[in-house]
LOLUMVO-741066 format. One record per residue (C-alpha): residue in one letter; x, y, z. Coordinates in nm, 3 decimals. Each point is the difference from the previous one (the first is absolute). Example, Ala and Ser with C-alpha at 12.3 -4.5 7.8 and 13.67 -1.06 7.14 Angstrom:
% residues 2
   code         x         y         z
      a     1.230    -0.450     0.780
      s     0.137     0.344    -0.066
This chain:
% residues 532
   code         x         y         z
      m     7.849    12.969    12.723
      i     0.217     0.209     0.228
      d    -0.060    -0.130     0.353
      e     0.258     0.198     0.199
      l     0.270     0.263    -0.050
      m     0.264     0.098     0.258
      v     0.245     0.284    -0.058
      r     0.292     0.117     0.217
      n     0.232     0.294    -0.057
      l    -0.113     0.063    -0.355
      g     0.038     0.371    -0.068
      l    -0.209     0.191     0.255
      i    -0.178    -0.313     0.120
      e     0.160    -0.127     0.317
      e    -0.241    -0.293     0.029
      a    -0.333    -0.086    -0.161
      h    -0.229    -0.301     0.004
      v    -0.270    -0.007    -0.268
      l    -0.271    -0.267    -0.029
      p    -0.192     0.071    -0.322
      g    -0.353    -0.134    -0.013
      p    -0.150    -0.220    -0.273
      g    -0.197     0.296    -0.144
      l     0.111     0.360    -0.051
      t     0.286     0.130     0.215
      v     0.095     0.368    -0.025
      i     0.312     0.179     0.124
      t    -0.034     0.372     0.066
      g     0.211     0.276     0.152
      e     0.131     0.343    -0.074
      t     0.250     0.057    -0.278
      g     0.353    -0.089     0.107
      t    -0.098    -0.239     0.278
      g     0.137    -0.304    -0.181
      k    -0.314    -0.172    -0.132
      t     0.175    -0.116    -0.315
      l     0.272    -0.164     0.213
      l    -0.250    -0.275     0.078
      l    -0.040    -0.064    -0.371
      g     0.377     0.010    -0.031
      a     0.022    -0.267     0.271
      l    -0.248    -0.212    -0.193
      r     0.202     0.045    -0.318
      l     0.309    -0.129     0.182
      l    -0.184    -0.317     0.099
      l    -0.099    -0.046    -0.364
      g     0.369    -0.012    -0.096
      e     0.073     0.356    -0.112
      t     0.349     0.145     0.037
      s     0.079     0.148     0.341
      k     0.159     0.345     0.048
      p     0.233     0.088     0.289
      d    -0.166     0.339     0.046
      l    -0.314    -0.181     0.119
      v     0.174    -0.086     0.329
      g    -0.139     0.227     0.270
      p     0.167     0.173     0.298
      f    -0.111    -0.260     0.255
      g     0.271    -0.258    -0.062
      e     0.255    -0.128    -0.247
      e    -0.242    -0.226    -0.182
      a    -0.350     0.025    -0.145
      t    -0.220    -0.310     0.011
      v    -0.322    -0.093    -0.174
      d    -0.196    -0.318     0.076
      g    -0.322    -0.116    -0.160
      r    -0.233    -0.293    -0.018
      f    -0.202    -0.082    -0.312
      i    -0.278    -0.255    -0.035
      t    -0.057    -0.160    -0.340
      s    -0.343    -0.077    -0.143
      d     0.033    -0.362     0.117
      g     0.082     0.106     0.358
      t     0.377    -0.048    -0.010
      e     0.199     0.247     0.211
      i     0.316     0.162    -0.136
      g     0.236     0.190     0.228
      a     0.232     0.258    -0.159
      s     0.263     0.225     0.158
      r     0.256     0.261    -0.107
      r     0.296     0.124     0.206
      m     0.173     0.316    -0.125
      p     0.314     0.121     0.180
      r     0.113     0.357    -0.038
      t     0.311    -0.131    -0.174
      g     0.040    -0.329    -0.181
      r    -0.236    -0.229    -0.183
      s    -0.362    -0.057     0.094
      r    -0.119    -0.349     0.097
      a    -0.323    -0.177    -0.086
      y    -0.175    -0.289     0.174
      l    -0.284    -0.223    -0.112
      d    -0.183    -0.200     0.267
      g     0.298     0.055     0.229
      a     0.261    -0.128    -0.248
      v     0.257     0.215    -0.174
      a    -0.119     0.089    -0.348
      s     0.064     0.245    -0.280
      a    -0.215     0.299    -0.086
      a    -0.085    -0.182    -0.323
      a    -0.129    -0.292     0.208
      l    -0.231     0.237     0.187
      d    -0.126     0.131    -0.331
      q    -0.065    -0.353    -0.124
      a    -0.171    -0.111     0.322
      t    -0.239     0.297     0.003
      a    -0.048     0.027    -0.377
      g    -0.361     0.072    -0.092
      m    -0.109     0.048     0.361
      v     0.036     0.377     0.034
      e    -0.011     0.277    -0.257
      i     0.100     0.355     0.089
      i    -0.152     0.254    -0.236
      g     0.199     0.320    -0.013
      q     0.170     0.214    -0.260
      h     0.328    -0.190     0.016
      d    -0.131    -0.351     0.064
      q    -0.010    -0.283    -0.248
      l    -0.364    -0.049    -0.097
      s    -0.119    -0.362    -0.025
      l    -0.273     0.098    -0.245
      m     0.277     0.082    -0.248
      r     0.063    -0.373    -0.021
      p    -0.209    -0.166    -0.273
      s    -0.072    -0.291     0.235
      e    -0.158     0.227     0.263
      a    -0.195     0.196    -0.262
      r    -0.126    -0.334    -0.136
      r    -0.118    -0.109     0.345
      l    -0.177     0.334     0.039
      v    -0.193    -0.062    -0.321
      d    -0.059    -0.376     0.040
      a    -0.185     0.063     0.326
      v    -0.283     0.166    -0.194
      l    -0.025    -0.241    -0.294
      d    -0.353    -0.086    -0.110
      d    -0.127    -0.358    -0.004
      e     0.122    -0.055    -0.356
      g     0.341     0.135     0.096
      l     0.020    -0.217     0.311
      g    -0.085    -0.301    -0.216
      a     0.269     0.095    -0.252
      l     0.252     0.048     0.282
      a    -0.082    -0.340     0.154
      e     0.015    -0.164    -0.344
      y     0.332     0.168    -0.079
      r     0.156    -0.110     0.328
      a    -0.120    -0.359    -0.047
      l     0.132    -0.009    -0.356
      w     0.331     0.153     0.107
      e     0.044    -0.270     0.264
      q    -0.096    -0.267    -0.254
      l     0.247     0.141    -0.252
      a     0.274     0.021     0.264
      e    -0.061    -0.365     0.091
      l     0.013    -0.107    -0.365
      r     0.322     0.193    -0.058
      s     0.149    -0.155     0.312
      r    -0.086    -0.346    -0.128
      q     0.145     0.093    -0.338
      a     0.323     0.113     0.169
      q     0.017    -0.327     0.191
      l    -0.011    -0.185    -0.334
      g     0.325     0.167    -0.096
      g    -0.137     0.291    -0.195
      d     0.204    -0.055    -0.322
      r    -0.195    -0.246    -0.213
      r     0.283    -0.048    -0.248
      a     0.234    -0.090     0.283
      l    -0.253    -0.253     0.128
      e    -0.033    -0.150    -0.347
      r     0.376    -0.027    -0.037
      e     0.028    -0.169     0.339
      r    -0.286    -0.239    -0.086
      d     0.155    -0.088    -0.337
      l     0.339    -0.064     0.161
      a    -0.149    -0.221     0.271
      d    -0.199    -0.191    -0.262
      h     0.311    -0.046    -0.218
      q     0.206    -0.125     0.293
      s    -0.262    -0.246     0.120
      t    -0.054    -0.126    -0.357
      e     0.372    -0.043    -0.061
      i     0.039    -0.209     0.315
      a    -0.316    -0.204    -0.057
      s     0.081    -0.071    -0.367
      s     0.341    -0.140     0.096
      g    -0.180    -0.298     0.148
      f     0.243    -0.044     0.288
      e    -0.122    -0.171     0.314
      i     0.154    -0.062     0.340
      g     0.295    -0.243    -0.031
      d     0.050     0.053    -0.374
      d     0.321     0.193     0.061
      l     0.165    -0.290     0.183
      e    -0.114    -0.250    -0.261
      l     0.127     0.224    -0.279
      e     0.341     0.033     0.165
      r     0.028    -0.379     0.036
      s    -0.109    -0.060    -0.360
      l     0.248     0.253    -0.133
      a     0.281    -0.156     0.200
      r    -0.084    -0.345    -0.147
      m    -0.031     0.126    -0.358
      r     0.315     0.210     0.021
      n     0.198    -0.304     0.124
      a    -0.185    -0.273    -0.192
      a     0.312    -0.145    -0.174
      e     0.202    -0.034     0.318
      l    -0.294    -0.134     0.194
      t    -0.063    -0.261    -0.270
      e     0.362    -0.109     0.009
      f     0.007    -0.021     0.383
      l    -0.330    -0.189     0.010
      a     0.116    -0.241    -0.276
      t     0.319    -0.072     0.192
      a    -0.204    -0.058     0.314
      q    -0.237    -0.225    -0.190
      r     0.285    -0.216    -0.134
      a     0.151    -0.028     0.346
      v    -0.335    -0.105     0.148
      d    -0.047    -0.256    -0.278
      r     0.344    -0.153     0.072
      t    -0.076    -0.001     0.369
      r    -0.332    -0.171    -0.058
      e     0.167    -0.273    -0.211
      a     0.258    -0.063     0.270
      f    -0.266     0.017     0.267
      d    -0.210    -0.266    -0.173
      d     0.282    -0.254     0.065
      a     0.017     0.105     0.365
      v    -0.375    -0.039     0.049
      g    -0.004    -0.342    -0.174
      s     0.284    -0.131     0.217
      i    -0.160     0.119     0.327
      r    -0.330    -0.158    -0.098
      r     0.170    -0.335    -0.050
      a     0.178     0.038     0.331
      e    -0.334     0.081     0.166
      r    -0.141    -0.336    -0.108
      l     0.283    -0.165     0.192
      d    -0.022     0.237     0.301
      e    -0.326     0.166     0.088
      g     0.184     0.244     0.223
      l     0.113     0.183    -0.317
      s    -0.356     0.099    -0.095
      e     0.029     0.350     0.147
      l     0.320     0.064    -0.191
      a    -0.160    -0.135    -0.317
      q    -0.296     0.240     0.041
      s     0.235     0.294     0.054
      l     0.190    -0.077    -0.318
      a    -0.329    -0.041    -0.188
      g    -0.105     0.350     0.116
      i     0.324     0.149    -0.121
      e    -0.054    -0.169    -0.333
      q    -0.349     0.149    -0.020
      n     0.132     0.352     0.083
      l     0.260    -0.033    -0.272
      g    -0.274    -0.086    -0.247
      e    -0.206     0.301     0.104
      a     0.305     0.224    -0.024
      a     0.067    -0.125    -0.351
      i    -0.360     0.079    -0.099
      g     0.021     0.348     0.159
      i     0.321     0.083    -0.181
      g    -0.157    -0.111    -0.326
      d    -0.302     0.221     0.061
      e     0.222     0.301     0.074
      i     0.194    -0.057    -0.320
      e    -0.323    -0.011    -0.196
      r    -0.122     0.323     0.162
      l     0.312     0.189    -0.084
      d    -0.071     0.222    -0.297
      d     0.280     0.173    -0.177
      d    -0.231     0.134    -0.273
      p     0.123     0.359    -0.074
      t    -0.359     0.114    -0.063
      s    -0.114    -0.102     0.350
      l     0.301     0.166     0.155
      q    -0.071     0.324    -0.189
      e    -0.358    -0.004     0.123
      a     0.115    -0.051     0.358
      e     0.258     0.274    -0.032
      a    -0.269     0.237    -0.133
      r    -0.229    -0.096     0.288
      f     0.278     0.069     0.248
      t     0.069     0.338    -0.163
      e    -0.371     0.085     0.030
      l     0.005    -0.088     0.370
      s     0.314     0.209     0.054
      d    -0.164     0.297    -0.171
      l    -0.305    -0.030     0.227
      k     0.226    -0.015     0.305
      r     0.177     0.315    -0.113
      k    -0.334     0.182    -0.027
      y    -0.220    -0.138     0.271
      g     0.184    -0.197     0.269
      s     0.304    -0.201     0.097
      t    -0.192    -0.330     0.021
      l    -0.281    -0.162    -0.197
      e    -0.220     0.024     0.312
      e     0.052     0.379     0.010
      i    -0.071     0.031    -0.372
      l    -0.328    -0.191     0.023
      e    -0.107     0.202     0.309
      f     0.077     0.324    -0.183
      g    -0.207    -0.119    -0.294
      r    -0.293    -0.072     0.233
      q     0.027     0.348     0.149
      m     0.010     0.164    -0.342
      t    -0.308    -0.193    -0.108
      e    -0.186     0.134     0.301
      r     0.140     0.351    -0.054
      a    -0.107     0.004    -0.365
      a    -0.351    -0.106     0.099
      s    -0.008     0.263     0.275
      l     0.116     0.275    -0.237
      t    -0.260    -0.103    -0.254
      d    -0.266     0.042     0.268
      l     0.150     0.337     0.095
      l    -0.008     0.120    -0.359
      e    -0.361    -0.106    -0.034
      s    -0.076     0.182     0.327
      a     0.190     0.305    -0.126
      d    -0.217     0.006    -0.310
      r    -0.314    -0.016     0.212
      i     0.128     0.269     0.240
      a     0.103     0.228    -0.287
      g    -0.354    -0.022    -0.132
      e    -0.144     0.069     0.345
      i     0.233     0.299     0.043
      a    -0.106     0.147    -0.333
      e    -0.365    -0.045     0.097
      a     0.056     0.154     0.347
      e     0.190     0.296    -0.148
      g    -0.288     0.071    -0.233
      a    -0.249    -0.017     0.288
      l     0.228     0.220     0.212
      d     0.014     0.265    -0.273
      g    -0.378     0.008    -0.010
      a    -0.031     0.029     0.379
      a     0.272     0.268     0.005
      s    -0.188     0.208    -0.257
      r    -0.323    -0.026     0.198
      l     0.186     0.085     0.322
      t     0.164     0.307    -0.156
      q    -0.336     0.126    -0.124
      a    -0.149    -0.053     0.347
      r     0.292     0.184     0.159
      r    -0.057     0.293    -0.236
      r    -0.363     0.016     0.115
      a     0.107    -0.026     0.365
      g     0.276     0.255    -0.053
      d    -0.255     0.247    -0.135
      l    -0.216    -0.057     0.308
      v     0.297     0.053     0.234
      a     0.100     0.319    -0.181
      e    -0.358     0.135     0.005
      a    -0.045    -0.078     0.371
      a     0.343     0.139     0.089
      l    -0.076     0.321    -0.191
      r    -0.316     0.048     0.204
      h     0.203    -0.045     0.319
      l     0.263     0.243    -0.129
      e    -0.262     0.263    -0.065
      d    -0.120    -0.045     0.359
      l     0.361     0.037     0.110
      g     0.048     0.343    -0.155
      f     0.110    -0.071    -0.360
      q    -0.177     0.211    -0.259
      n     0.053    -0.172    -0.336
      p     0.225    -0.300     0.061
      v     0.084    -0.265    -0.261
      l     0.056    -0.362     0.097
      e     0.048    -0.282    -0.248
      v     0.060    -0.373     0.045
      l     0.208    -0.097    -0.302
      i     0.007    -0.366    -0.097
      a     0.248    -0.119    -0.260
      e     0.022    -0.354    -0.136
      t     0.313    -0.200     0.083
      e     0.127    -0.355    -0.025
      p    -0.207    -0.235     0.219
      r     0.119    -0.025     0.359
      v    -0.144    -0.147     0.316
      s    -0.209     0.314     0.058
      g    -0.128     0.038    -0.355
      a     0.108     0.129    -0.338
      d    -0.015     0.369     0.085
      r     0.177     0.274     0.194
      l    -0.184     0.263     0.203
      t     0.124     0.352     0.074
      l    -0.168     0.300     0.161
      q     0.024     0.345    -0.159
      f    -0.101     0.322     0.176
      a    -0.027     0.374    -0.052
      s    -0.136     0.241     0.258
      d    -0.160     0.206    -0.277
      r    -0.137    -0.095    -0.343
      r     0.223     0.260    -0.163
      l     0.306    -0.204     0.111
      t     0.137    -0.312    -0.163
      p    -0.056    -0.306     0.222
      g     0.311    -0.177     0.125
      d     0.120    -0.251     0.258
      l    -0.152     0.065     0.340
      a     0.318     0.061     0.197
      k     0.142     0.232    -0.267
      v    -0.294     0.235    -0.048
      a    -0.159     0.021     0.348
      s     0.124     0.206     0.293
      g     0.021    -0.147     0.351
      g    -0.352     0.100     0.106
      e    -0.147    -0.083    -0.341
      l     0.170    -0.339    -0.001
      s    -0.140    -0.091     0.340
      r    -0.352     0.100    -0.097
      l     0.039    -0.178    -0.334
      v     0.099    -0.325     0.173
      l    -0.292     0.042     0.238
      a    -0.242     0.040    -0.292
      l     0.143    -0.299    -0.187
      r    -0.006    -0.226     0.304
      l    -0.363     0.089     0.059
      a    -0.092    -0.042    -0.366
      g     0.177    -0.329    -0.058
      g     0.111    -0.300     0.195
      s     0.187     0.002     0.325
      g     0.308    -0.159    -0.150
      d     0.260    -0.185     0.203
      v     0.105     0.288     0.228
      d    -0.107    -0.053     0.362
      a     0.072     0.352     0.130
      l    -0.010     0.334    -0.182
      v     0.186     0.297     0.150
      f    -0.088     0.346    -0.138
      d     0.234     0.294     0.025
      e    -0.086     0.349    -0.124
      i    -0.354    -0.104    -0.097
      d    -0.133     0.331     0.136
      s     0.243     0.214    -0.199
      g    -0.183     0.297    -0.154
      i    -0.354    -0.094     0.108
      g    -0.244     0.095     0.272
      g    -0.368     0.049     0.079
      a    -0.244    -0.238    -0.169
      t     0.280    -0.174    -0.192
      a     0.178    -0.080     0.326
      v    -0.320    -0.157     0.134
      e    -0.024    -0.215    -0.313
      v     0.363    -0.108     0.044
      g    -0.073    -0.107     0.355
      r    -0.320    -0.179    -0.099
      k     0.172    -0.186    -0.283
      l     0.297    -0.093     0.216
      a    -0.243    -0.149     0.250
      a    -0.173    -0.191    -0.282
      l     0.335    -0.134    -0.122
      a     0.080    -0.103     0.359
      d    -0.284    -0.253    -0.026
      r     0.222    -0.192    -0.245
      h     0.351     0.088     0.119
      q     0.180     0.123     0.304
      v     0.052     0.370    -0.075
      l     0.245     0.242     0.165
      c     0.000     0.370    -0.080
      v     0.213     0.297     0.104
      t    -0.226     0.303    -0.022
      h    -0.032     0.366     0.096
      l    -0.374     0.008    -0.063
      p    -0.252    -0.052     0.282
      q    -0.261    -0.101    -0.258
      v     0.219    -0.300    -0.088
      a     0.106    -0.080     0.356
      a    -0.364    -0.009     0.117
      f    -0.061    -0.321    -0.197
      a     0.279    -0.192     0.176
      d    -0.051    -0.318     0.201
      v     0.336     0.057     0.173
      h     0.154     0.345     0.048
      y     0.363     0.076     0.095
      v     0.135     0.350     0.070
      v     0.364     0.106    -0.026
      t     0.094     0.292     0.226
      r     0.334     0.172     0.036
      s     0.169     0.156     0.299
      g     0.337     0.153    -0.087
      h     0.210    -0.270    -0.170
      s    -0.222    -0.288     0.106
      a    -0.320    -0.131    -0.163
      r    -0.262    -0.214     0.168
      v    -0.249    -0.237    -0.166
      q    -0.325    -0.064     0.183
      r    -0.329    -0.166    -0.082
      v    -0.303     0.220     0.069
      d    -0.358    -0.102     0.067
      g    -0.314     0.166     0.131
      d     0.052     0.354     0.124
      e     0.369    -0.003    -0.090
      r    -0.096    -0.063    -0.360
      v    -0.245     0.291     0.007
      v     0.280     0.222     0.131
      e     0.230    -0.107    -0.286
      l    -0.265     0.060    -0.266
      s    -0.064     0.341     0.157
      r     0.367     0.087    -0.034
      m    -0.005    -0.115    -0.363
      l    -0.308     0.211    -0.068
      a     0.115     0.328     0.150
      g     0.326    -0.052     0.182
      a    -0.174     0.072     0.334
      s    -0.084    -0.328     0.166
      e    -0.160     0.163     0.303
      s    -0.266     0.193    -0.196
      e    -0.349    -0.125     0.076
      h    -0.110     0.101    -0.348
      t     0.268    -0.210    -0.168
      k    -0.073    -0.286     0.237
      r    -0.363     0.002    -0.107
      a     0.110     0.011    -0.363
      a     0.235    -0.293     0.061
      a    -0.279    -0.196     0.166
      d    -0.224     0.075    -0.298
      l     0.270    -0.130    -0.232
      l     0.026    -0.324     0.195
      e    -0.378    -0.039    -0.003
      m    -0.009     0.064    -0.373
      a     0.276    -0.254    -0.062
      a    -0.170    -0.259     0.221
      g    -0.315     0.040    -0.206
      g     0.193    -0.068    -0.320
């Protein structure tokens, strides 16, 4: 709602401080006093383009400040500064902002209904809210079901997207991971096999030379052992003559034993040497296989085996994902079918509610001075969206002989204001916190003016309502009343209550505020309005 509005040097207004109430606030004054400047100030706070000619004669800059309170109690401060020359400046909660930022911050809070204002009811979303507020029990059930199914479907599609979305891509990735893990596992390599294979290849590739070197070594050891036998025999005989030689005899015996073991070891190595071409070919093939795996999967056997383990896990994970994708695809198809059914029921319910809104609004319009108006709520089917599978538009004609069209295109300023009033009363309140009516009294008077005032007051039970009016019958229903008066090139904005309000209504009735007759008539108006 609009909590406060302060204006300085805007046109004729030198300074004004307006505190609209939570109900119906009216602004009155003679023609040319500058009443619409207050609405212009409000438009500036809502982000509309500023005009240099709005700067008044009381300084080099016009300023507008306002405070708005959202439905959850949050306060929003907005300001505009407009120099006579140069660019205007905007502020939001004290910080520099753009006019677009003001528009975004106050979006949906205030709607000004005038001939040249953008009408929120022209938006399908606002027309839908108008109709949904009067849905019957079946329609409310369909709406709740649709919303639940939409959320369920959105969750399923989100989970599907997390799976990767493209099933064929997942299958290709799974098949590749499975092939890679199988290739590594089927090779049969284990930790350490690469080192053993390299040693075996080196032996087999050099088997002839190794055999020759080992044979030479074996012959040398054999000769040494023969010569060493004589040395050991001689020292043993000497030991029998001199016990002090026992340690030397044992040392020589140990050497003899080592020579024997060396001879056996060399013989074993010779026997193990295999220069069979078939075995070498097999080893070479095994080495080539290992090299190929290194080229694909890692620089060492440890890296290859770790990669294989990871691919085994990845293949299993992708298999689970594909199975989940199949389940989710089935759930999505089932949810889409249920959503279509709920959407159809919701659309039918909205058509029933739309007819009720149109019928109720037409009754209000007749009370508001329309003779044979036409109002239709058109509902066309669309692709399912979060709000449903339909699109709502409002069509109007002030007379049945005319072809109905979009509200803003076929209604004049006064008609448009009264049309919005009728629709807001007939349907839901919508998201707009404050409704500001301009030119609602254009071309009406008498009993119709009383009905306008009564219906504005009724609407003010749901919304904050502001209205610029020339009609005392409308002004009498106000909870808060401001008067704009002009003296020369200066306009003054003042709240009136009690006797001052009677004086203003008297002026509006007959232009002679001091007449006792008009004062009694004004008092009667106030009494009538207070009684509903």
